[in-house]
C-alpha positions in Angstrom: -45.7 22.0 -16.5 -47.2 20.1 -19.1 -45.2 18.3 -21.5 -46.2 16.5 -24.7 -47.0 12.9 -24.2 -46.7 10.6 -26.8 -49.3 8.5 -24.9 -51.8 10.7 -26.1 -54.2 9.7 -28.9 -52.6 11.5 -31.9 -55.0 12.6 -34.7 -55.3 10.4 -37.4 -53.4 13.1 -40.2 -50.4 13.4 -37.4 -50.3 9.4 -37.3 -49.9 9.6 -41.2 -47.3 11.9 -41.3 -45.3 9.7 -38.7 -45.6 7.0 -40.8 -44.4 8.7 -43.8 -40.8 9.6 -42.1 -40.6 5.8 -41.4 -39.9 4.8 -44.9 -37.6 7.7 -45.7 -34.1 6.3 -46.9 -30.7 8.4 -47.2 -30.8 12.3 -46.9 -28.6 14.8 -48.3 -28.7 19.0 -48.2 -27.7 21.1 -51.1 -28.4 21.4 -55.0 -27.2 19.4 -57.9 -26.1 20.9 -61.2 -25.8 18.8 -64.5 -24.1 20.2 -67.4 -25.0 18.9 -70.5 -24.0 21.6 -73.2 -20.7 21.0 -75.0 -18.4 24.1 -74.3 -19.9 25.1 -70.5 -16.5 23.8 -69.1 -15.9 22.3 -65.5 -17.3 18.8 -64.5 -20.4 17.5 -65.8 -22.1 16.9 -62.7 -21.6 18.9 -59.4 -23.0 18.9 -56.0 -23.2 22.2 -54.1 -24.1 22.7 -50.3 -23.2 24.9 -47.4 -20.6 23.6 -44.7 -19.7 25.8 -42.0 -21.0 29.1 -43.5 -19.6 28.6 -47.0 -20.6 27.0 -50.0 -18.8 23.7 -51.0 -19.0 22.3 -54.3 -18.0 19.0 -55.5 -17.6 17.1 -58.8 -19.7 13.7 -59.0 -19.7 10.8 -61.2 -23.1 10.1 -62.7 -23.8 7.1 -60.3 -23.0 9.6 -57.3 -25.2 12.3 -59.0 -28.6 9.9 -59.6 -28.0 8.4 -56.0 -27.6 12.2 -54.3 -30.9 13.0 -56.6 -32.6 10.6 -54.5 -31.2 11.9 -51.2 -31.9 15.4 -52.0 -35.4 14.5 -53.0 -35.8 12.4 -49.7 -34.7 15.8 -47.5 -37.2 17.9 -49.3 -40.1 15.2 -48.5 -38.9 15.2 -44.8 -39.0 18.9 -44.6 -42.5 18.9 -46.0 -43.7 16.3 -43.6 -42.2 18.1 -40.6 -43.9 21.5 -41.4 -46.9 20.0 -41.7 -46.5 18.0 -38.5 -45.7 21.6 -36.7 -48.9 23.0 -38.2 -51.0 20.2 -36.6 -49.1 20.7 -33.3 -49.5 24.4 -33.1 -53.5 23.8 -34.0 -53.9 20.9 -31.8 -52.1 22.8 -28.8 -54.5 26.2 -29.4 -57.7 24.1 -29.4 -57.2 21.7 -26.7 -55.3 23.8 -24.2 -56.4 27.1 -22.1 -55.3 30.3 -23.9 -54.8 33.6 -21.9 -57.1 36.2 -22.6 -57.2 38.0 -26.0 -58.7 41.1 -27.3 -58.3 39.7 -30.8 -58.5 36.3 -32.4 -55.1 35.2 -33.7 -55.0 34.8 -37.4 -53.9 31.8 -39.2 -50.9 33.8 -40.1 -49.9 34.6 -36.7 -50.1 30.9 -36.1 -48.2 29.6 -39.1 -51.4 27.8 -40.5 -51.6 29.1 -43.8 
């Protein structure tokens, strides 16, 4: 059975994506709401996220709100980088490893490369 080896020479694009992950700071899931209109009621800053299948909402201070904005942005950046890495991995595997006989070529949509 073949296993992916890190010792293989990685394409430059893949190495760049890996390097982008090195500098990532704190990560957080969820979304933030800032109420800035008078009379809306409730806390001014809120953080909502899924925990154990339920949505949990927490009131935040202005400092916590700002800090979490960066952490959530980092999380989204990680997702984008991982998606690009997955696409490069699929393309590399299909190009460099033997394929079974096929009647039709696989489309980019089927491969998740679109």
